[in-house]
Backbone as JSON Lines, residues from 0, in Angstrom:
{"i":0,"aa":"X","n":[0.87,-1.04,0.36],"ca":[-0.08,0.19,0.09],"c":[0.8,1.31,0.11]}
{"i":1,"aa":"X","n":[0.73,2.13,-1.02],"ca":[1.34,3.47,-1.18],"c":[0.88,4.62,-0.35]}
{"i":2,"aa":"X","n":[0.63,4.84,0.57],"ca":[0.36,6.41,1.26],"c":[0.75,7.36,0.46]}
{"i":3,"aa":"X","n":[1.69,7.71,0.1],"ca":[1.95,8.99,-0.69],"c":[0.69,9.39,-1.24]}
{"i":4,"aa":"X","n":[0.96,10.83,-1.15],"ca":[-0.75,11.38,-1.25],"c":[0.2,12.46,-2.2]}
{"i":5,"aa":"X","n":[-0.19,12.62,-3.18],"ca":[-0.19,14.42,-4.21],"c":[-1.56,14.98,-4.18]}
{"i":6,"aa":"X","n":[-1.27,16.57,-4.02],"ca":[-1.79,17.22,-4.09],"c":[-2.09,17.99,-5.83]}
{"i":7,"aa":"X","n":[-1.96,17.76,-6.51],"ca":[-1.95,17.21,-7.66],"c":[-3.21,16.1,-8.89]}
{"i":8,"aa":"X","n":[-3.19,15.2,-7.82],"ca":[-3.87,13.98,-8.39],"c":[-5.22,14.84,-8.99]}
{"i":9,"aa":"X","n":[-6.33,14.15,-9.62],"ca":[-7.35,14.99,-10.05],"c":[-8.11,14.5,-8.64]}
{"i":10,"aa":"X","n":[-7.8,13.3,-7.69],"ca":[-8.81,12.59,-7.07],"c":[-8.91,13.63,-5.81]}
{"i":11,"aa":"X","n":[-8.13,14.35,-5.5],"ca":[-8.0,15.43,-4.55],"c":[-8.96,16.98,-5.2]}
{"i":12,"aa":"X","n":[-9.99,16.4,-5.24],"ca":[-11.13,17.97,-5.71],"c":[-11.09,18.56,-4.49]}
{"i":13,"aa":"X","n":[-11.4,20.16,-5.27],"ca":[-12.24,21.08,-3.69],"c":[-12.81,20.84,-3.39]}
{"i":14,"aa":"X","n":[-13.8,19.82,-3.67],"ca":[-15.06,19.11,-2.68],"c":[-14.34,18.15,-1.47]}
{"i":15,"aa":"X","n":[-13.35,17.18,-1.39],"ca":[-12.56,16.39,-0.55],"c":[-11.44,17.59,0.23]}
{"i":16,"aa":"X","n":[-11.26,18.09,-0.18],"ca":[-10.4,19.21,0.56],"c":[-11.35,20.2,1.59]}
{"i":17,"aa":"X","n":[-12.39,19.92,1.54],"ca":[-13.47,20.83,2.41],"c":[-14.27,20.03,3.06]}
{"i":18,"aa":"X","n":[-14.25,18.65,2.78],"ca":[-14.64,17.83,3.78],"c":[-14.12,17.15,5.32]}
{"i":19,"aa":"X","n":[-15.04,17.12,6.46],"ca":[-14.42,17.03,7.28],"c":[-14.06,15.65,7.74]}
{"i":20,"aa":"X","n":[-13.06,15.55,8.03],"ca":[-12.18,13.84,8.66],"c":[-13.46,13.11,8.75]}
{"i":21,"aa":"X","n":[-14.13,13.15,10.09],"ca":[-15.62,11.7,9.96],"c":[-16.13,11.85,8.94]}
{"i":22,"aa":"X","n":[-16.38,12.53,8.23],"ca":[-17.13,12.67,6.89],"c":[-16.42,11.31,5.23]}
{"i":23,"aa":"X","n":[-14.66,12.54,5.39],"ca":[-14.03,11.15,4.76],"c":[-13.64,9.72,5.3]}
{"i":24,"aa":"X","n":[-13.42,9.66,6.49],"ca":[-13.47,8.27,6.69],"c":[-14.48,7.4,6.6]}
{"i":25,"aa":"X","n":[-15.82,7.99,6.68],"ca":[-17.51,7.03,6.0],"c":[-16.85,7.34,4.14]}
{"i":26,"aa":"X","n":[-16.87,8.26,3.59],"ca":[-16.74,7.77,1.87],"c":[-15.18,6.78,1.45]}
{"i":27,"aa":"X","n":[-14.53,7.24,2.64],"ca":[-12.77,6.17,2.41],"c":[-14.0,4.07,2.8]}
{"i":28,"aa":"X","n":[-14.66,4.36,3.75],"ca":[-15.03,3.05,3.96],"c":[-16.03,2.45,2.89]}
{"i":29,"aa":"X","n":[-16.74,3.45,1.94],"ca":[-17.26,3.77,1.03],"c":[-16.94,2.78,-0.29]}
{"i":30,"aa":"X","n":[-16.04,3.61,-0.9],"ca":[-14.94,3.17,-1.57],"c":[-15.08,4.32,-2.66]}
{"i":31,"aa":"X","n":[-15.12,5.53,-1.86],"ca":[-14.84,6.72,-3.01],"c":[-13.72,6.75,-2.85]}
{"i":32,"aa":"X","n":[-13.46,7.47,-4.25],"ca":[-11.74,6.94,-4.59],"c":[-11.35,8.53,-4.13]}
{"i":33,"aa":"X","n":[-10.11,8.73,-3.67],"ca":[-8.96,9.83,-3.06],"c":[-9.56,10.38,-1.84]}
{"i":34,"aa":"X","n":[-10.39,9.55,-0.53],"ca":[-10.9,10.28,0.24],"c":[-9.72,9.34,1.01]}
{"i":35,"aa":"X","n":[-9.69,8.67,1.55],"ca":[-8.22,7.93,2.32],"c":[-6.76,9.02,2.04]}
{"i":36,"aa":"X","n":[-6.94,9.03,0.43],"ca":[-5.55,9.94,0.17],"c":[-5.7,11.42,0.32]}
{"i":37,"aa":"X","n":[-6.89,11.79,0.97],"ca":[-7.12,13.1,1.03],"c":[-6.38,12.99,3.21]}
{"i":38,"aa":"X","n":[-6.96,12.13,3.63],"ca":[-6.7,11.96,5.28],"c":[-5.15,12.19,5.67]}
{"i":39,"aa":"X","n":[-4.4,11.0,4.24],"ca":[-3.28,10.94,4.31],"c":[-2.64,12.06,4.0]}
{"i":40,"aa":"X","n":[-2.97,12.88,3.55],"ca":[-2.79,14.71,2.84],"c":[-2.78,15.52,4.14]}
{"i":41,"aa":"X","n":[-3.4,14.99,4.99],"ca":[-3.43,16.23,5.97],"c":[-3.11,15.63,7.11]}
{"i":42,"aa":"X","n":[-2.92,14.55,7.16],"ca":[-1.98,14.11,8.86],"c":[-0.31,13.76,8.86]}
{"i":43,"aa":"X","n":[-0.43,12.88,7.13],"ca":[0.76,12.4,7.06],"c":[2.44,13.52,7.94]}
{"i":44,"aa":"X","n":[2.14,15.18,7.61],"ca":[3.94,15.59,7.77],"c":[3.12,15.51,9.4]}
{"i":45,"aa":"X","n":[2.22,15.92,10.42],"ca":[2.56,15.89,11.34],"c":[2.71,14.3,12.08]}
{"i":46,"aa":"X","n":[1.82,13.81,11.82],"ca":[2.31,12.17,12.25],"c":[3.76,11.92,12.2]}
{"i":47,"aa":"X","n":[4.22,11.8,11.06],"ca":[5.9,11.54,10.77],"c":[6.93,12.91,11.43]}
{"i":48,"aa":"X","n":[6.07,13.53,11.95],"ca":[7.16,14.5,12.56],"c":[7.42,14.04,14.17]}
{"i":49,"aa":"X","n":[5.51,13.61,14.7],"ca":[5.72,13.32,16.03],"c":[5.91,11.99,16.34]}
{"i":50,"aa":"X","n":[6.9,11.17,15.22],"ca":[6.83,9.84,15.29],"c":[8.72,9.83,15.13]}
{"i":51,"aa":"X","n":[9.22,10.89,14.48],"ca":[10.71,11.36,14.18],"c":[10.7,11.43,15.65]}
{"i":52,"aa":"X","n":[10.1,12.85,15.91],"ca":[10.23,13.02,17.67],"c":[10.75,11.76,18.91]}
{"i":53,"aa":"X","n":[9.78,11.11,18.46],"ca":[9.63,10.12,20.0],"c":[11.25,9.21,19.54]}
{"i":54,"aa":"X","n":[10.71,8.6,18.3],"ca":[12.26,7.4,18.19],"c":[13.52,7.83,17.9]}
{"i":55,"aa":"X","n":[13.61,9.01,17.14],"ca":[14.65,9.85,17.34],"c":[15.76,9.41,15.62]}
{"i":56,"aa":"X","n":[15.02,8.46,15.24],"ca":[15.69,8.2,13.98],"c":[14.65,8.2,12.36]}
{"i":57,"aa":"X","n":[15.37,9.26,11.67],"ca":[15.08,9.39,10.4],"c":[14.01,8.22,9.6]}
{"i":58,"aa":"X","n":[14.59,6.73,9.42],"ca":[14.64,6.23,8.78],"c":[13.26,4.9,9.17]}
{"i":59,"aa":"X","n":[13.86,5.04,10.75],"ca":[12.66,4.18,11.35],"c":[11.22,5.03,11.29]}
{"i":60,"aa":"X","n":[11.37,6.32,11.66],"ca":[9.85,7.15,11.52],"c":[9.47,7.3,10.34]}
{"i":61,"aa":"X","n":[10.44,6.96,8.9],"ca":[9.87,6.87,8.05],"c":[9.13,4.98,7.96]}
{"i":62,"aa":"X","n":[9.07,4.55,8.03],"ca":[8.84,2.72,8.56],"c":[7.65,3.08,9.04]}
{"i":63,"aa":"X","n":[8.07,3.16,10.09],"ca":[6.9,3.07,10.9],"c":[5.95,4.0,10.94]}
{"i":64,"aa":"X","n":[5.87,5.56,10.48],"ca":[4.8,6.32,9.71],"c":[3.75,5.21,8.46]}
{"i":65,"aa":"X","n":[4.62,4.66,7.72],"ca":[3.92,4.17,6.85],"c":[3.37,2.79,7.33]}
{"i":66,"aa":"X","n":[3.24,2.02,8.63],"ca":[3.11,0.94,9.04],"c":[1.58,2.01,9.49]}
{"i":67,"aa":"X","n":[1.87,2.78,10.41],"ca":[0.42,3.68,11.02],"c":[-0.72,3.96,10.52]}
{"i":68,"aa":"X","n":[-0.52,4.77,8.95],"ca":[-1.37,4.24,7.82],"c":[-1.82,3.31,7.74]}
{"i":69,"aa":"X","n":[-0.92,2.23,7.55],"ca":[-1.88,1.24,7.07],"c":[-2.05,0.24,8.36]}
{"i":70,"aa":"X","n":[-2.15,0.87,9.38],"ca":[-3.0,0.14,10.47],"c":[-4.38,1.34,10.06]}
{"i":71,"aa":"X","n":[-4.35,2.54,10.53],"ca":[-5.19,2.83,10.61],"c":[-6.63,3.24,8.88]}
{"i":72,"aa":"X","n":[-5.77,2.45,7.98],"ca":[-6.58,2.28,7.33],"c":[-7.44,1.24,7.44]}
{"i":73,"aa":"X","n":[-6.47,0.11,7.86],"ca":[-7.38,-1.19,7.57],"c":[-8.14,-1.05,8.83]}
{"i":74,"aa":"X","n":[-7.62,-0.08,10.29],"ca":[-8.81,-0.58,11.26],"c":[-10.0,0.61,11.24]}
{"i":75,"aa":"X","n":[-10.41,1.56,9.95],"ca":[-11.04,2.96,9.46],"c":[-12.5,1.75,9.95]}
{"i":76,"aa":"X","n":[-12.83,0.96,10.06],"ca":[-14.19,0.34,10.28],"c":[-14.4,0.37,12.02]}
{"i":77,"aa":"X","n":[-13.29,0.44,12.92],"ca":[-13.31,0.53,14.02],"c":[-13.62,2.37,14.82]}
{"i":78,"aa":"X","n":[-12.63,3.11,14.18],"ca":[-13.36,4.32,13.94],"c":[-14.92,4.99,14.75]}
{"i":79,"aa":"X","n":[-14.67,5.57,15.48],"ca":[-15.75,6.0,16.43],"c":[-16.59,7.92,15.98]}
{"i":80,"aa":"X","n":[-17.23,7.79,15.3],"ca":[-17.48,9.32,14.72],"c":[-17.63,10.25,15.66]}
{"i":81,"aa":"X","n":[-17.58,9.57,17.07],"ca":[-18.08,10.83,18.57],"c":[-16.76,11.09,18.99]}
{"i":82,"aa":"X","n":[-15.39,10.61,17.87],"ca":[-14.08,11.15,18.75],"c":[-13.45,12.07,17.82]}
{"i":83,"aa":"X","n":[-12.6,13.03,18.21],"ca":[-11.98,13.62,16.95],"c":[-11.26,12.7,16.46]}
{"i":84,"aa":"X","n":[-11.28,12.23,15.11],"ca":[-10.27,11.48,14.48],"c":[-8.46,11.72,14.28]}
{"i":85,"aa":"X","n":[-8.32,13.24,14.54],"ca":[-7.04,13.3,14.56],"c":[-6.61,12.64,16.21]}
{"i":86,"aa":"X","n":[-7.29,12.74,16.92],"ca":[-7.12,12.17,18.61],"c":[-6.75,10.73,18.61]}
{"i":87,"aa":"X","n":[-8.17,10.07,17.33],"ca":[-7.73,8.84,17.44],"c":[-6.11,7.99,16.72]}
{"i":88,"aa":"X","n":[-5.57,9.52,15.4],"ca":[-5.01,8.0,14.95],"c":[-3.54,9.06,15.5]}
{"i":89,"aa":"X","n":[-3.56,9.72,16.41],"ca":[-2.8,9.95,17.72],"c":[-2.06,9.21,18.46]}
{"i":90,"aa":"X","n":[-3.69,8.32,19.11],"ca":[-3.59,6.68,19.44],"c":[-2.45,6.12,18.94]}
{"i":91,"aa":"X","n":[-2.75,5.56,17.57],"ca":[-2.23,4.27,16.97],"c":[-0.85,4.93,16.85]}
{"i":92,"aa":"X","n":[-0.53,6.22,16.21],"ca":[0.93,6.53,16.26],"c":[1.68,6.64,17.43]}
{"i":93,"aa":"X","n":[1.07,7.09,18.68],"ca":[1.66,7.24,19.83],"c":[1.5,5.26,20.05]}
{"i":94,"aa":"X","n":[0.81,4.28,20.13],"ca":[1.06,3.38,20.59],"c":[2.31,2.52,20.02]}
{"i":95,"aa":"X","n":[2.43,3.06,18.19],"ca":[3.22,2.31,17.74],"c":[4.74,2.92,17.47]}
{"i":96,"aa":"X","n":[4.71,3.75,18.33],"ca":[5.95,4.66,18.53],"c":[6.18,3.65,20.1]}
{"i":97,"aa":"X","n":[5.7,3.47,20.96],"ca":[6.18,3.08,22.05],"c":[6.38,1.78,21.66]}
{"i":98,"aa":"X","n":[6.04,0.82,21.15],"ca":[6.06,-0.09,20.99],"c":[7.34,-0.42,19.78]}
{"i":99,"aa":"X","n":[7.96,0.3,19.22],"ca":[8.99,0.75,18.99],"c":[10.06,0.68,19.94]}
{"i":100,"aa":"X","n":[10.0,1.73,20.61],"ca":[10.94,1.93,21.56],"c":[11.27,0.69,22.02]}
{"i":101,"aa":"X","n":[9.9,-0.03,22.8],"ca":[10.38,-0.92,23.32],"c":[11.34,-1.77,23.13]}
{"i":102,"aa":"X","n":[10.63,-2.13,21.3],"ca":[11.56,-3.42,20.77],"c":[12.52,-3.03,20.98]}
{"i":103,"aa":"X","n":[13.28,-2.04,20.11],"ca":[14.58,-1.88,20.25],"c":[15.52,-1.75,22.02]}
{"i":104,"aa":"X","n":[14.73,-1.06,22.65],"ca":[15.23,-1.2,24.15],"c":[16.48,-0.37,24.09]}
{"i":105,"aa":"X","n":[16.23,0.42,23.24],"ca":[17.77,1.25,23.4],"c":[17.64,2.8,24.44]}
{"i":106,"aa":"X","n":[19.16,3.12,24.12],"ca":[19.54,4.45,25.83],"c":[17.94,5.5,25.34]}
{"i":107,"aa":"X","n":[17.77,5.9,25.27],"ca":[17.1,7.67,25.72],"c":[17.17,7.98,24.08]}
{"i":108,"aa":"X","n":[16.21,8.11,22.89],"ca":[16.96,8.14,21.45],"c":[16.85,10.22,21.57]}
{"i":109,"aa":"X","n":[17.41,10.67,20.3],"ca":[17.31,11.94,19.9],"c":[15.66,12.61,19.54]}
{"i":110,"aa":"X","n":[15.25,13.1,20.25],"ca":[14.1,14.38,19.16],"c":[14.95,14.9,17.95]}
{"i":111,"aa":"X","n":[15.74,15.66,18.0],"ca":[16.29,15.69,16.7],"c":[17.56,16.07,16.03]}
{"i":112,"aa":"X","n":[17.9,15.67,14.66],"ca":[18.73,15.23,14.04],"c":[19.47,16.87,13.22]}
{"i":113,"aa":"X","n":[18.65,18.11,13.54],"ca":[19.78,18.91,13.05],"c":[18.94,19.61,12.11]}
{"i":114,"aa":"X","n":[17.68,18.94,11.75],"ca":[17.07,19.27,10.15],"c":[16.59,20.41,10.63]}
{"i":115,"aa":"X","n":[15.99,21.9,10.34],"ca":[16.09,22.64,10.33],"c":[14.08,22.52,10.26]}
{"i":116,"aa":"X","n":[13.51,21.4,8.83],"ca":[12.21,21.59,8.97],"c":[11.89,20.65,9.62]}
{"i":117,"aa":"X","n":[12.34,20.32,11.01],"ca":[11.57,19.01,11.91],"c":[12.23,19.36,13.35]}
{"i":118,"aa":"X","n":[12.39,20.87,13.75],"ca":[12.28,20.97,14.89],"c":[11.57,21.45,15.8]}
{"i":119,"aa":"X","n":[12.34,21.37,16.94],"ca":[10.91,21.01,18.52],"c":[10.36,22.89,18.28]}
{"i":120,"aa":"X","n":[9.7,22.76,18.64],"ca":[8.8,24.2,17.96],"c":[8.08,24.82,19.48]}
{"i":121,"aa":"X","n":[8.23,25.58,20.43],"ca":[7.31,26.35,21.17],"c":[6.52,27.55,20.04]}
{"i":122,"aa":"X","n":[5.59,28.29,21.3],"ca":[4.67,29.59,20.27],"c":[6.14,30.58,20.47]}
{"i":123,"aa":"X","n":[6.21,31.3,19.52],"ca":[7.23,32.23,19.44],"c":[6.37,33.68,19.52]}
{"i":124,"aa":"X","n":[6.23,35.08,19.62],"ca":[5.83,36.09,18.98],"c":[5.5,36.07,17.64]}
{"i":125,"aa":"X","n":[4.47,36.6,16.63],"ca":[4.87,36.9,15.89],"c":[5.1,38.01,15.21]}
{"i":126,"aa":"X","n":[5.47,38.22,13.45],"ca":[6.35,39.35,13.71],"c":[6.98,39.17,12.6]}
{"i":127,"aa":"X","n":[7.57,39.31,11.54],"ca":[8.61,39.36,10.6],"c":[9.98,39.71,11.44]}
{"i":128,"aa":"X","n":[10.77,38.68,11.86],"ca":[12.17,38.82,12.27],"c":[13.07,39.66,11.6]}
{"i":129,"aa":"X","n":[14.12,40.32,11.62],"ca":[15.36,40.66,11.18],"c":[16.16,39.18,10.84]}
{"i":130,"aa":"X","n":[17.14,39.62,10.49],"ca":[18.17,37.74,10.13],"c":[18.79,37.97,11.27]}
{"i":131,"aa":"X","n":[19.42,39.14,11.99],"ca":[19.87,38.86,13.64],"c":[18.96,37.96,14.35]}
{"i":132,"aa":"X","n":[17.69,39.02,14.65],"ca":[16.65,38.14,15.49],"c":[16.28,36.76,14.8]}
{"i":133,"aa":"X","n":[16.2,36.69,13.42],"ca":[16.27,35.69,13.46],"c":[17.06,34.12,13.47]}
{"i":134,"aa":"X","n":[18.59,34.45,13.71],"ca":[20.06,33.5,13.89],"c":[19.53,33.58,15.24]}
{"i":135,"aa":"X","n":[19.02,34.62,16.16],"ca":[18.84,34.3,17.78],"c":[17.5,33.29,18.25]}
{"i":136,"aa":"X","n":[17.01,33.46,17.53],"ca":[15.74,32.71,17.79],"c":[16.16,31.3,16.89]}
{"i":137,"aa":"X","n":[16.98,31.04,16.24],"ca":[17.66,29.68,15.71],"c":[18.36,28.91,16.91]}
{"i":138,"aa":"X","n":[19.04,29.79,17.52],"ca":[19.84,29.18,18.79],"c":[19.47,29.18,19.58]}
{"i":139,"aa":"X","n":[18.18,29.94,19.85],"ca":[17.8,29.47,21.22],"c":[16.39,27.86,20.81]}
{"i":140,"aa":"X","n":[16.04,28.25,19.6],"ca":[15.35,26.68,19.23],"c":[16.41,25.6,19.31]}
{"i":141,"aa":"X","n":[17.64,25.34,19.1],"ca":[18.38,24.39,19.23],"c":[17.98,24.14,20.75]}
{"i":142,"aa":"X","n":[18.98,25.45,21.54],"ca":[19.23,25.2,22.95],"c":[17.67,24.28,23.8]}
{"i":143,"aa":"X","n":[17.09,24.85,22.91],"ca":[15.73,24.37,23.67],"c":[15.55,22.96,23.42]}
{"i":144,"aa":"X","n":[15.45,22.66,22.17],"ca":[16.26,21.24,21.87],"c":[16.88,20.06,22.61]}
{"i":145,"aa":"X","n":[17.76,21.13,22.81],"ca":[18.59,20.51,23.62],"c":[17.95,20.0,24.54]}
{"i":146,"aa":"X","n":[17.76,20.67,25.83],"ca":[17.02,20.58,26.71],"c":[15.61,19.61,26.53]}
{"i":147,"aa":"X","n":[14.92,19.71,25.76],"ca":[13.85,18.87,25.35],"c":[14.18,17.05,25.55]}
{"i":148,"aa":"X","n":[15.48,17.3,24.81],"ca":[16.5,15.91,24.52],"c":[16.71,15.43,25.48]}
{"i":149,"aa":"X","n":[17.28,15.43,26.71],"ca":[17.48,14.9,28.02],"c":[16.64,14.9,28.71]}
{"i":150,"aa":"X","n":[15.16,15.07,28.65],"ca":[13.8,14.66,29.29],"c":[14.13,13.16,29.45]}
{"i":151,"aa":"X","n":[13.09,12.73,30.59],"ca":[12.67,10.96,30.47],"c":[11.65,10.63,29.87]}
{"i":152,"aa":"X","n":[11.74,9.38,28.65],"ca":[10.76,9.63,28.0],"c":[9.18,9.88,27.7]}
{"i":153,"aa":"X","n":[9.07,9.46,29.61],"ca":[7.4,9.85,29.94],"c":[6.92,11.23,30.48]}
{"i":154,"aa":"X","n":[8.12,12.34,30.1],"ca":[8.43,12.98,30.2],"c":[7.99,14.09,28.65]}
{"i":155,"aa":"X","n":[9.3,13.48,28.26],"ca":[9.65,14.05,26.66],"c":[8.22,13.89,25.9]}
{"i":156,"aa":"X","n":[7.71,12.68,25.83],"ca":[5.84,12.51,24.94],"c":[5.29,13.7,25.56]}
{"i":157,"aa":"X","n":[4.74,13.98,26.48],"ca":[3.87,15.33,26.6],"c":[4.32,16.34,26.64]}
{"i":158,"aa":"X","n":[5.8,16.76,26.79],"ca":[5.98,18.17,26.21],"c":[5.76,17.83,24.35]}
{"i":159,"aa":"X","n":[6.21,16.9,24.2],"ca":[5.72,16.7,22.38],"c":[4.5,17.32,22.14]}
{"i":160,"aa":"X","n":[3.52,16.22,22.94],"ca":[2.05,16.09,22.06],"c":[1.63,17.34,22.48]}
{"i":161,"aa":"X","n":[1.98,18.42,24.21],"ca":[0.99,19.78,24.22],"c":[1.57,20.38,23.81]}
{"i":162,"aa":"X","n":[3.25,20.72,22.81],"ca":[3.71,22.44,22.6],"c":[3.66,22.62,21.38]}
{"i":163,"aa":"X","n":[4.28,20.55,20.55],"ca":[5.33,20.37,18.89],"c":[3.39,20.43,18.39]}
{"i":164,"aa":"X","n":[2.97,19.29,19.05],"ca":[1.7,19.16,18.47],"c":[0.46,19.57,18.74]}
{"i":165,"aa":"X","n":[0.74,20.55,19.29],"ca":[-0.18,21.6,20.58],"c":[-1.53,20.89,20.12]}
{"i":166,"aa":"X","n":[-1.64,19.23,20.96],"ca":[-2.69,18.65,21.36],"c":[-3.41,19.43,23.23]}
{"i":167,"aa":"X","n":[-4.58,19.02,23.44],"ca":[-5.34,19.79,24.29],"c":[-4.95,18.43,25.74]}
{"i":168,"aa":"X","n":[-4.84,18.83,26.61],"ca":[-4.82,17.66,27.92],"c":[-5.54,16.83,27.55]}
{"i":169,"aa":"X","n":[-7.54,16.78,27.4],"ca":[-7.54,15.8,26.8],"c":[-7.91,14.93,26.12]}
{"i":170,"aa":"X","n":[-7.29,15.82,24.83],"ca":[-6.39,15.08,23.71],"c":[-5.19,13.93,23.85]}
{"i":171,"aa":"X","n":[-4.73,14.48,25.22],"ca":[-3.68,14.03,25.64],"c":[-4.2,12.74,26.0]}
{"i":172,"aa":"X","n":[-4.68,12.7,26.87],"ca":[-5.53,12.17,27.9],"c":[-5.73,10.28,27.25]}
{"i":173,"aa":"X","n":[-6.32,11.28,26.02],"ca":[-7.23,9.96,24.76],"c":[-5.96,8.93,23.7]}
{"i":174,"aa":"X","n":[-4.92,9.93,23.88],"ca":[-3.72,9.05,23.1],"c":[-2.96,8.33,24.21]}
{"i":175,"aa":"X","n":[-2.83,9.23,25.24],"ca":[-1.94,7.49,25.93],"c":[-2.77,7.17,26.81]}
{"i":176,"aa":"X","n":[-3.6,7.13,27.31],"ca":[-4.23,6.54,28.24],"c":[-4.62,6.99,29.59]}
{"i":177,"aa":"X","n":[-2.94,8.16,29.6],"ca":[-2.71,8.38,31.23],"c":[-4.18,8.68,31.64]}
{"i":178,"aa":"X","n":[-3.87,9.54,33.22],"ca":[-5.29,10.22,33.96],"c":[-4.86,11.29,33.66]}
{"i":179,"aa":"X","n":[-6.22,12.21,33.75],"ca":[-5.79,13.65,33.44],"c":[-4.89,14.2,34.43]}
{"i":180,"aa":"X","n":[-4.73,13.79,36.2],"ca":[-4.03,14.37,36.61],"c":[-2.83,13.7,36.53]}
{"i":181,"aa":"X","n":[-2.27,12.52,36.03],"ca":[-1.04,12.03,35.71],"c":[-0.38,13.0,35.04]}
{"i":182,"aa":"X","n":[-1.14,13.49,33.47],"ca":[-0.59,14.29,32.36],"c":[-0.46,15.44,33.06]}
{"i":183,"aa":"X","n":[-1.65,16.25,33.82],"ca":[-1.16,17.61,34.06],"c":[0.18,17.06,35.33]}
{"i":184,"aa":"X","n":[0.11,16.43,35.72],"ca":[1.25,16.27,36.82],"c":[2.18,16.3,36.37]}
{"i":185,"aa":"X","n":[2.5,15.42,35.46],"ca":[4.25,15.09,34.25],"c":[4.73,16.2,33.77]}
{"i":186,"aa":"X","n":[3.34,16.44,33.02],"ca":[4.05,18.36,32.49],"c":[4.13,19.06,32.87]}
{"i":187,"aa":"X","n":[4.08,19.41,34.32],"ca":[4.24,20.28,35.35],"c":[5.69,20.09,35.67]}
{"i":188,"aa":"X","n":[5.91,18.46,35.9],"ca":[7.51,18.27,36.03],"c":[8.36,18.0,35.19]}
{"i":189,"aa":"X","n":[8.08,18.17,34.06],"ca":[8.7,18.43,32.64],"c":[9.3,19.0,32.82]}
{"i":190,"aa":"X","n":[8.02,20.47,32.62],"ca":[8.49,21.76,32.87],"c":[9.43,22.4,33.92]}
{"i":191,"aa":"X","n":[9.24,21.77,34.74],"ca":[10.1,22.85,35.99],"c":[11.23,21.69,35.54]}
{"i":192,"aa":"X","n":[11.48,21.21,35.22],"ca":[12.92,20.44,34.53],"c":[13.58,21.15,33.76]}
{"i":193,"aa":"X","n":[12.6,20.81,32.84],"ca":[13.05,21.97,31.94],"c":[13.46,23.64,32.39]}
{"i":194,"aa":"X","n":[12.73,24.18,33.43],"ca":[12.96,25.67,33.69],"c":[13.7,25.76,34.82]}
{"i":195,"aa":"X","n":[15.16,24.13,35.19],"ca":[16.0,24.58,35.51],"c":[17.1,24.84,34.64]}
{"i":196,"aa":"X","n":[16.83,23.6,33.61],"ca":[17.68,23.73,33.12],"c":[18.06,25.24,32.04]}
{"i":197,"aa":"X","n":[17.24,25.56,31.82],"ca":[16.96,27.05,31.59],"c":[17.81,28.45,32.06]}
{"i":198,"aa":"X","n":[17.64,27.9,33.59],"ca":[18.2,28.97,34.23],"c":[19.53,28.68,34.16]}
{"i":199,"aa":"X","n":[19.79,27.09,34.41],"ca":[21.73,26.56,34.2],"c":[21.83,27.2,33.2]}
{"i":200,"aa":"X","n":[21.71,26.54,31.88],"ca":[22.15,27.61,30.71],"c":[22.08,29.15,30.54]}
{"i":201,"aa":"X","n":[21.22,29.7,31.38],"ca":[21.31,31.32,30.97],"c":[20.22,31.65,30.58]}
{"i":202,"aa":"X","n":[19.07,30.37,30.06],"ca":[18.08,31.25,29.05],"c":[16.4,31.08,30.23]}
{"i":203,"aa":"X","n":[16.94,33.02,29.42],"ca":[15.68,33.9,30.69],"c":[14.36,33.44,30.04]}
{"i":204,"aa":"X","n":[14.36,33.33,28.49],"ca":[12.49,33.48,27.97],"c":[12.4,32.76,26.59]}
{"i":205,"aa":"X","n":[11.77,31.61,26.59],"ca":[11.64,31.04,25.5],"c":[10.57,31.6,25.04]}
{"i":206,"aa":"X","n":[9.91,32.69,24.61],"ca":[9.38,33.3,23.85],"c":[10.13,33.95,22.45]}
């Protein structure tokens, strides 16, 4: 199964692009051409970025992303429309990434290999920076990525889901299966660990 999606394909009509995720699932199950490909187009990049940050290896992330979308396609009949599709697919991605890490049983993996397009992002103020500001921000992002990389995996993933993938607390609960209190507590501890390292590194702001 080839999950690659091309926006130039005739199947990607304006109607499909404006269709909700839930309706695309329904039409994909009924065999309408292009429906699942549109879902792939919407989620392939964020899911692959999430998996990459989890496993820290580009080739493994590509393979896992392929497997995830195959699982999604074969599991469409089990999707329940009362839940957000985005949360459902992140849960599948979470399980696949965790299984991979358990299988490899290696030391803590790096989130970033230095590709500018796959850097960990925290919210920054809007506005067009000048070259000097952009250089400073790039250095700051690298410093932040270094701090995130040192977090224990069970803290690191929550930081990724919350700040990189912009999931709500409730969505993180659905994705990870953790109680809401545990999610909030671990995020608090993770942020405190990051804050302490920021202080030690002389980072006074992440904006």
